[in-house]
C-alpha distance (Angstrom), angle and dihedral (degrees) to the residues before:
residue distance angle dihedral
M1 . . .
A2 3.82 . .
S3 3.72 120.4 .
F4 3.83 121.8 -90.2
E5 3.76 133.2 -145.0
L6 3.74 114.7 -97.4
N7 3.71 120.6 -145.6
Q8 3.74 144.3 156.7
E9 3.82 94.7 -83.2
N10 3.86 96.3 51.0
L11 3.79 98.9 33.1
E12 3.73 99.6 95.4
S13 3.87 95.5 40.0
S14 3.84 90.8 48.0
I15 3.81 91.9 54.8
K16 3.93 92.8 42.0
D17 3.75 99.2 41.3
N18 3.86 100.1 47.4
E19 3.69 124.9 72.7
I20 3.83 87.6 -151.1
L21 3.84 123.6 16.4
L22 3.80 124.8 -179.3
I23 3.81 118.8 -164.3
D24 3.75 125.1 -160.1
F25 3.86 109.7 -160.7
W26 3.81 105.7 -158.7
A27 3.83 146.0 145.0
E28 3.85 132.5 -144.5
W29 3.83 92.1 -119.8
C30 3.74 96.0 53.1
G31 3.78 113.9 101.2
P32 3.84 95.4 -161.5
C33 3.78 89.3 49.5
R34 3.83 90.8 55.6
M35 3.75 87.8 49.0
F36 3.75 92.9 53.2
G37 3.82 97.8 40.8
P38 3.78 96.3 81.6
I39 3.90 90.4 45.8
F40 3.91 88.2 53.5
E41 3.74 91.8 47.3
K42 3.79 95.2 49.5
A43 3.79 90.2 50.6
A44 3.82 88.4 51.1
E45 3.76 90.8 54.8
K46 3.86 92.3 45.9
H47 3.85 97.8 45.4
K48 3.83 102.0 47.7
D49 3.85 89.5 165.8
I50 3.84 91.8 69.5
A51 3.73 130.6 68.9
F52 3.84 113.5 -124.8
A53 3.82 117.5 -162.9
K54 3.79 132.1 -177.8
C55 3.80 119.3 -152.4
D56 3.84 113.5 -162.4
T57 3.84 100.0 -146.0
E58 3.71 92.1 -155.3
A59 3.74 97.0 51.5
E60 3.87 93.7 36.2
R61 3.81 101.3 41.0
E62 3.84 92.3 150.8
V63 3.82 93.1 53.5
A64 3.78 91.3 45.8
G65 3.73 90.8 47.0
S66 3.84 92.8 51.3
F67 3.83 86.2 58.9
G68 3.73 93.8 46.6
I69 3.86 91.9 -120.6
T70 3.77 108.7 -177.8
S71 3.80 99.7 151.3
I72 3.82 130.1 40.9
P73 2.87 145.7 -113.0
T74 3.88 89.5 39.2
I75 3.83 120.9 169.3
A76 3.79 119.2 -153.5
A77 3.74 124.8 -173.1
F78 3.85 132.3 -157.6
R79 3.80 127.9 -167.1
D80 3.72 117.9 -177.0
G81 3.87 91.0 -13.7
I82 3.78 93.1 -55.3
M83 3.76 121.3 113.2
V84 3.78 104.4 -123.1
Y85 3.88 100.3 168.9
M86 3.79 141.1 19.3
Q87 3.71 124.2 165.8
P88 3.86 135.2 153.8
G89 3.77 121.3 -131.3
V90 3.81 141.6 61.6
L91 3.64 117.6 -63.2
P92 3.70 120.2 -153.3
E93 3.86 116.3 -129.4
P94 3.86 93.1 -101.6
A95 3.77 94.2 49.5
L96 3.92 90.4 47.8
D97 3.79 88.8 51.1
E98 3.82 91.0 48.4
L99 3.81 91.3 48.8
I100 3.80 93.4 50.2
Q101 3.80 89.9 49.8
K102 3.86 90.8 50.4
I103 3.78 90.7 50.3
K104 3.83 89.9 49.7
D105 3.78 89.5 50.5
L106 3.79 96.2 50.8
D107 3.81 117.2 126.8
M108 3.79 94.4 -129.2
D109 3.87 92.5 -169.9
K110 3.78 88.0 60.3
V111 3.80 92.1 43.5
R112 3.97 91.4 51.5
A113 3.83 88.3 49.8
E114 3.74 92.4 51.4
V115 3.78 91.7 48.9
E116 3.80 90.6 49.2
E117 3.80 90.2 50.7
Q118 3.79 91.2 50.4
Q119 3.83 91.4 48.8
K120 3.86 89.1 53.0
K121 3.76 90.3 57.1
A122 3.85 94.5 45.9
């Protein structure tokens, strides 16, 4: 499955309706973003069980702002509706594959318990 454009209209459903969602926050003028784009697309073709979304930070300022994006490219990952990863910077292909495997291997019961504990403290 190729990546799709993430925007304000499909943000909530994209997070809710996909077991795993990876988001690439990027901009056309960003050299590192253009370098990372093909790596992200190749991963999208390889991992058809994951939703891959691209969010153009120039066109979707509100979405990028809601994530606090200050540096691009930034990768965000959701599993079962919970953000489990967000990091700026270009990932080489092996590192992206490793990240995807770690997300797939997460014990989500443990993650949900940790989130619940953090919410109690807040």
